[in-house]
MDTraj code that builds the backbone (N, CA, C; nanometers):
import mdtraj as md
import numpy as np

residues = "MET ASN LEU LEU PHE ILE CYS SER ARG ASN ILE TRP ARG SER ARG THR ALA GLU THR ILE PHE LYS ASN LYS GLU GLY TYR ASN VAL LYS SER ALA GLY THR ALA LYS SER ALA ARG ILE LYS VAL SER ASN LYS LEU ILE GLU TRP ALA GLU LEU ILE PHE VAL MET GLU LYS ASP HIS LYS ARG ARG ILE LEU GLU PHE PRO GLU GLU ILE LEU ILE GLY LYS LYS ILE ILE VAL LEU ASP ILE PRO ASP GLU TYR GLN TYR MET GLU GLU GLU LEU ILE SER GLN LEU GLU ASP SER VAL GLY TYR TYR LEU LYS ASP GLU GLY".split()
xyz = np.array([
    [-0.0038, 0.8649, 1.1497],
    [-0.0944, 0.8265, 1.0432],
    [-0.0673, 0.6813, 1.0037],
    [-0.1723, 0.6064, 0.9797],
    [-0.1615, 0.4654, 0.9429],
    [-0.1630, 0.4495, 0.7915],
    [-0.0535, 0.3953, 0.7373],
    [-0.0389, 0.3747, 0.5934],
    [-0.0444, 0.2260, 0.5623],
    [-0.1224, 0.1904, 0.4603],
    [-0.1318, 0.0518, 0.4160],
    [-0.0899, 0.0453, 0.2697],
    [0.0065, -0.0417, 0.2391],
    [0.0540, -0.0621, 0.1022],
    [0.0045, -0.1974, 0.0533],
    [-0.0502, -0.1983, -0.0682],
    [-0.1102, -0.3202, -0.1216],
    [-0.0593, -0.3497, -0.2620],
    [-0.0203, -0.4766, -0.2814],
    [0.0091, -0.5269, -0.4155],
    [-0.0612, -0.6619, -0.4278],
    [-0.0146, -0.7484, -0.5126],
    [-0.0839, -0.8759, -0.5324],
    [-0.0495, -0.9789, -0.4258],
    [0.0797, -1.0116, -0.4134],
    [0.1182, -1.1214, -0.3248],
    [0.1918, -1.0755, -0.1989],
    [0.2128, -0.9460, -0.1829],
    [0.2798, -0.8923, -0.0640],
    [0.4188, -0.9543, -0.0461],
    [0.4891, -0.9671, -0.1574],
    [0.6240, -1.0231, -0.1520],
    [0.7273, -0.9180, -0.1911],
    [0.6990, -0.8399, -0.2977],
    [0.7997, -0.7477, -0.3482],
    [0.7611, -0.6017, -0.3296],
    [0.6591, -0.5571, -0.4005],
    [0.6301, -0.4134, -0.4034],
    [0.5788, -0.3594, -0.2703],
    [0.4678, -0.4133, -0.2204],
    [0.4119, -0.3571, -0.0967],
    [0.5024, -0.3844, 0.0229],
    [0.5706, -0.4972, 0.0213],
    [0.6626, -0.5280, 0.1305],
    [0.7832, -0.4332, 0.1291],
    [0.8315, -0.3993, 0.0092],
    [0.9395, -0.3007, -0.0025],
    [0.8916, -0.1665, 0.0515],
    [0.7718, -0.1256, 0.0151],
    [0.7163, 0.0012, 0.0643],
    [0.7077, 0.0014, 0.2164],
    [0.6594, -0.1080, 0.2732],
    [0.6510, -0.1165, 0.4189],
    [0.7900, -0.1018, 0.4813],
    [0.8873, -0.1687, 0.4248],
    [1.0236, -0.1641, 0.4780],
    [1.0824, -0.0230, 0.4741],
    [1.0621, 0.0478, 0.3636],
    [1.1271, 0.1790, 0.3532],
    [1.0527, 0.2907, 0.4265],
    [0.9234, 0.2737, 0.4502],
    [0.8473, 0.3801, 0.5182],
    [0.8190, 0.3514, 0.6658],
    [0.8465, 0.2306, 0.7126],
    [0.8078, 0.1943, 0.8493],
    [0.8826, 0.2720, 0.9575],
    [0.9976, 0.3252, 0.9263],
    [1.0745, 0.3991, 1.0271],
    [1.0598, 0.5503, 1.0167],
    [0.9692, 0.5959, 0.9321],
    [0.9453, 0.7398, 0.9211],
    [0.8612, 0.7852, 1.0401],
    [0.9084, 0.8863, 1.1050],
    [0.8393, 0.9365, 1.2240],
    [0.6980, 0.9838, 1.1891],
    [0.6031, 0.9466, 1.2724],
    [0.4650, 0.9891, 1.2534],
    [0.3810, 0.8940, 1.1704],
    [0.4421, 0.7854, 1.1225],
    [0.3687, 0.6912, 1.0381],
    [0.3767, 0.5500, 1.0946],
    [0.2617, 0.4830, 1.0940],
    [0.2541, 0.3398, 1.1227],
    [0.2283, 0.2742, 0.9882],
    [0.3046, 0.1732, 0.9546],
    [0.2999, 0.1182, 0.8191],
    [0.2791, -0.0330, 0.8218],
    [0.1887, -0.0795, 0.7352],
    [0.1659, -0.2223, 0.7150],
    [0.1523, -0.2457, 0.5648],
    [0.1630, -0.3728, 0.5251],
    [0.1443, -0.4076, 0.3845],
    [0.0657, -0.5380, 0.3755],
    [0.0057, -0.5577, 0.2593],
    [-0.0755, -0.6778, 0.2363],
    [-0.0895, -0.7005, 0.0867],
    [-0.1480, -0.8141, 0.0529],
    [-0.1705, -0.8470, -0.0877],
    [-0.3160, -0.8840, -0.1119],
    [-0.3559, -0.8752, -0.2381],
    [-0.4942, -0.9057, -0.2744],
    [-0.5138, -1.0506, -0.3188],
    [-0.4063, -1.1190, -0.3553],
    [-0.4171, -1.2569, -0.4060],
    [-0.4381, -1.3565, -0.2920],
    [-0.5019, -1.4678, -0.3261],
    [-0.5213, -1.5735, -0.2266],
    [-0.3874, -1.6237, -0.1727],
    [-0.2844, -1.6165, -0.2565],
    [-0.1512, -1.6650, -0.2190],
    [-0.0660, -1.5583, -0.1497],
    [-0.1252, -1.4458, -0.1140],
    [-0.0491, -1.3361, -0.0539],
    [0.0141, -1.3779, 0.0781],
    [0.1323, -1.3255, 0.1032],
    [0.2041, -1.3504, 0.2286],
    [0.1179, -1.3048, 0.3456],
    [0.0661, -1.1815, 0.3385],
    [-0.0345, -1.1297, 0.4317],
    [-0.1497, -1.0807, 0.3455],
    [-0.2676, -1.1372, 0.3651],
    [-0.3832, -1.1029, 0.2809],
    [-0.4566, -0.9821, 0.3384],
    [-0.4925, -0.8902, 0.2493],
    [-0.5671, -0.7719, 0.2919],
    [-0.6992, -0.8160, 0.3541],
    [-0.7387, -0.7474, 0.4602],
    [-0.8581, -0.7868, 0.5347],
    [-0.9384, -0.6629, 0.5747],
    [-1.0598, -0.6874, 0.6207],
    [-1.1422, -0.5780, 0.6725],
    [-1.0675, -0.5041, 0.7828],
    [-1.0042, -0.5800, 0.8707],
    [-0.9337, -0.5214, 0.9849],
    [-0.8213, -0.4274, 0.9391],
    [-0.7449, -0.4690, 0.8387],
    [-0.6363, -0.3838, 0.7876],
    [-0.6909, -0.2572, 0.7222],
    [-0.7990, -0.2705, 0.6473],
    [-0.8573, -0.1534, 0.5819],
    [-0.9144, -0.0577, 0.6861],
    [-0.9800, -0.1108, 0.7868],
    [-1.0312, -0.0247, 0.8942],
    [-0.9175, 0.0491, 0.9643],
    [-0.8062, -0.0182, 0.9843],
    [-0.6886, 0.0398, 1.0518],
    [-0.6272, 0.1541, 0.9703],
    [-0.6242, 0.1376, 0.8385],
    [-0.5538, 0.2316, 0.7506],
    [-0.6262, 0.3655, 0.7375],
    [-0.5461, 0.4699, 0.7334],
    [-0.5997, 0.6026, 0.7027],
    [-0.5727, 0.6380, 0.5571],
    [-0.4619, 0.5902, 0.5052],
    [-0.4221, 0.6156, 0.3670],
    [-0.3801, 0.4822, 0.3072],
    [-0.4398, 0.4460, 0.1940],
    [-0.4130, 0.3164, 0.1314],
    [-0.3468, 0.3409, -0.0040],
    [-0.2278, 0.2853, -0.0199],
    [-0.1551, 0.2935, -0.1464],
    [-0.1613, 0.1582, -0.2142],
    [-0.2102, 0.1553, -0.3384],
    [-0.2138, 0.0315, -0.4159],
    [-0.1204, 0.0472, -0.5355],
    [-0.0642, -0.0628, -0.5797],
    [0.0344, -0.0566, -0.6874],
    [-0.0302, -0.0458, -0.8261],
    [-0.1508, -0.1026, -0.8420],
    [-0.2168, -0.1049, -0.9731],
    [-0.3666, -0.0773, -0.9579],
    [-0.4285, -0.0370, -1.0680],
    [-0.5733, -0.0091, -1.0673],
    [-0.6539, -0.1313, -1.0263],
    [-0.6091, -0.2501, -1.0641],
    [-0.6811, -0.3723, -1.0274],
    [-0.6835, -0.3910, -0.8762],
    [-0.5772, -0.3504, -0.8084],
    [-0.5757, -0.3611, -0.6619],
    [-0.6813, -0.2685, -0.6013],
    [-0.6963, -0.1494, -0.6579],
    [-0.7987, -0.0569, -0.6086],
    [-0.9374, -0.1171, -0.6294],
    [-0.9584, -0.1764, -0.7463],
    [-1.0882, -0.2393, -0.7752],
    [-1.1190, -0.3457, -0.6700],
    [-1.0189, -0.4237, -0.6330],
    [-1.0399, -0.5290, -0.5336],
    [-1.0679, -0.4708, -0.3946],
    [-1.0031, -0.3620, -0.3624],
    [-1.0282, -0.2972, -0.2329],
    [-1.1712, -0.2427, -0.2291],
    [-1.2175, -0.1898, -0.3401],
    [-1.3530, -0.1342, -0.3449],
    [-1.4611, -0.2411, -0.3341],
    [-1.4226, -0.3694, -0.3389],
    [-1.5177, -0.4789, -0.3182],
    [-1.5433, -0.5060, -0.1701],
    [-1.4627, -0.4463, -0.0827],
    [-1.4830, -0.4633, 0.0617],
    [-1.6092, -0.3876, 0.1033],
    [-1.6639, -0.4189, 0.2195],
    [-1.7869, -0.3522, 0.2642],
    [-1.7734, -0.1995, 0.2634],
    [-1.8745, -0.1359, 0.2095],
    [-1.8740, 0.0095, 0.1929],
    [-1.8494, 0.0834, 0.3244],
    [-1.9039, 0.0319, 0.4338],
    [-1.8918, 0.1036, 0.5616],
    [-1.7478, 0.1122, 0.6122],
    [-1.6612, 0.0165, 0.5743],
    [-1.5220, 0.0273, 0.6202],
    [-1.4367, 0.1129, 0.5256],
    [-1.4927, 0.1468, 0.4105],
    [-1.4202, 0.2297, 0.3133],
    [-1.4497, 0.3787, 0.3292],
    [-1.5484, 0.4126, 0.4105],
    [-1.5866, 0.5529, 0.4281],
    [-1.4677, 0.6328, 0.4796],
    [-1.4383, 0.7403, 0.4082],
    [-1.3307, 0.8298, 0.4489],
    [-1.1911, 0.7814, 0.4130],
    [-1.1803, 0.6665, 0.3467],
    [-1.0488, 0.6137, 0.3102],
    [-1.0024, 0.6752, 0.1783],
    [-0.8787, 0.7147, 0.1756],
    [-0.8182, 0.7657, 0.0523],
    [-0.7359, 0.6521, -0.0065],
    [-0.7691, 0.6125, -0.1299],
    [-0.6984, 0.5040, -0.1979],
    [-0.6222, 0.5646, -0.3154],
    [-0.4921, 0.5475, -0.3139],
    [-0.4062, 0.6081, -0.4151],
    [-0.3422, 0.4985, -0.4991],
    [-0.3584, 0.5081, -0.6315],
    [-0.2982, 0.4135, -0.7247],
    [-0.1606, 0.4674, -0.7647],
    [-0.0561, 0.3902, -0.7378],
    [0.0803, 0.4339, -0.7670],
    [0.1263, 0.3971, -0.9081],
    [0.0553, 0.3076, -0.9750],
    [0.0931, 0.2622, -1.1103],
    [0.2357, 0.2105, -1.1166],
    [0.2676, 0.1194, -1.0264],
    [0.3992, 0.0549, -1.0259],
    [0.3784, -0.0909, -1.0669],
    [0.4286, -0.1288, -1.1855],
    [0.4056, -0.2647, -1.2365],
    [0.4814, -0.3704, -1.1570],
    [0.4359, -0.4932, -1.1711],
    [0.4949, -0.6067, -1.1000],
    [0.6163, -0.6578, -1.1772],
    [0.7234, -0.5778, -1.1753],
    [0.8443, -0.6171, -1.2474],
    [0.9710, -0.5912, -1.1657],
    [0.9538, -0.5839, -1.0352],
    [1.0667, -0.5563, -0.9469],
    [1.0795, -0.6636, -0.8394],
    [1.2009, -0.6780, -0.7891],
    [1.2278, -0.7668, -0.6764],
    [1.2202, -0.6853, -0.5474],
    [1.2154, -0.7546, -0.4355],
    [1.2133, -0.6901, -0.3047],
    [1.3369, -0.6018, -0.2883],
    [1.3138, -0.4775, -0.2494],
    [1.4174, -0.3780, -0.2216],
    [1.5056, -0.3446, -0.3431],
    [1.4545, -0.3659, -0.4628],
    [1.5283, -0.3281, -0.5835],
    [1.5400, -0.1758, -0.5882],
    [1.6570, -0.1278, -0.6253],
    [1.6875, 0.0149, -0.6204],
    [1.5855, 0.1010, -0.6971],
    [1.5495, 0.0592, -0.8177],
    [1.4534, 0.1367, -0.8974],
    [1.3151, 0.1392, -0.8317],
    [1.2747, 0.0284, -0.7709],
    [1.1467, 0.0226, -0.7009],
    [1.1477, 0.1184, -0.5816],
    [1.2555, 0.1170, -0.5053],
    [1.2678, 0.2079, -0.3907],
    [1.2571, 0.3527, -0.4365],
    [1.3246, 0.3856, -0.5440],
    [1.3216, 0.5219, -0.5980],
    [1.1799, 0.5623, -0.6390],
    [1.1095, 0.4730, -0.7101],
    [0.9718, 0.5024, -0.7518],
    [0.8809, 0.5208, -0.6319],
    [0.8945, 0.4348, -0.5334],
    [0.8102, 0.4447, -0.4138],
    [0.8375, 0.5740, -0.3384],
    [0.9640, 0.6070, -0.3176],
    [0.9972, 0.7295, -0.2445],
    [0.9433, 0.8529, -0.3163],
    [0.9561, 0.8555, -0.4488],
    [0.9068, 0.9705, -0.5258],
    [0.7548, 0.9803, -0.5214],
    [0.6860, 0.8699, -0.5525],
    [0.5405, 0.8768, -0.5643],
    [0.4712, 0.8864, -0.4283],
    [0.5139, 0.8097, -0.3307],
    [0.4515, 0.8134, -0.1985],
    [0.4893, 0.9427, -0.1270],
    [0.6136, 0.9828, -0.1401],
    [0.6601, 1.1072, -0.0785],
    [0.5754, 1.2260, -0.1182],
    [0.5296, 1.2286, -0.2407],
    [0.4441, 1.3364, -0.2898],
    [0.3172, 1.3465, -0.2060],
    [0.2569, 1.2333, -0.1720],
    [0.1329, 1.2345, -0.0935],
    [0.1582, 1.2594, 0.0541],
    [0.2693, 1.2123, 0.1046],
    [0.2966, 1.2290, 0.2475],
    [0.3293, 1.3729, 0.2828],
    [0.3905, 1.4465, 0.1909],
    [0.4206, 1.5869, 0.2227],
    [0.2917, 1.6684, 0.2359],
    [0.1857, 1.6268, 0.1662],
    [0.0575, 1.6948, 0.1762],
    [-0.0116, 1.6629, 0.3092],
    [0.0225, 1.5477, 0.3673],
    [-0.0412, 1.5041, 0.4912],
    [0.0271, 1.5616, 0.6148],
    [0.1525, 1.6041, 0.5982],
    [0.2330, 1.6467, 0.7121],
    [0.1942, 1.7748, 0.7721],
])
top = md.Topology()
chain = top.add_chain()
for i, resn in enumerate(residues, 1):
    res = top.add_residue(resn, chain, resSeq=i)
    for name in ("N", "CA", "C"):
        top.add_atom(name, md.element.get_by_symbol(name[0]), res)
traj = md.Trajectory(xyz[None], top)
């Protein structure tokens, strides 16, 4: 299953998610950001690739919903409600991601 994690700048939250989930068997994982200054900017190609899209905030979901409707068909977008107050690989961020994302992945397995 292809998982896409999205935050604003793809520096801390979504990149941490990609790092911790990329080695889980059965999952292909990428991350991106919605801001112009993002390390990797979310694109039509990434959204088409993804089967499950995790966003950190409601605003990220709103931005994803601005993409062409035809590439969003059948996409599940999950808002994790993780604020932008963590550094890359911060222990509390890892814990929140494992708990919240793990809940959805067990349903997919």
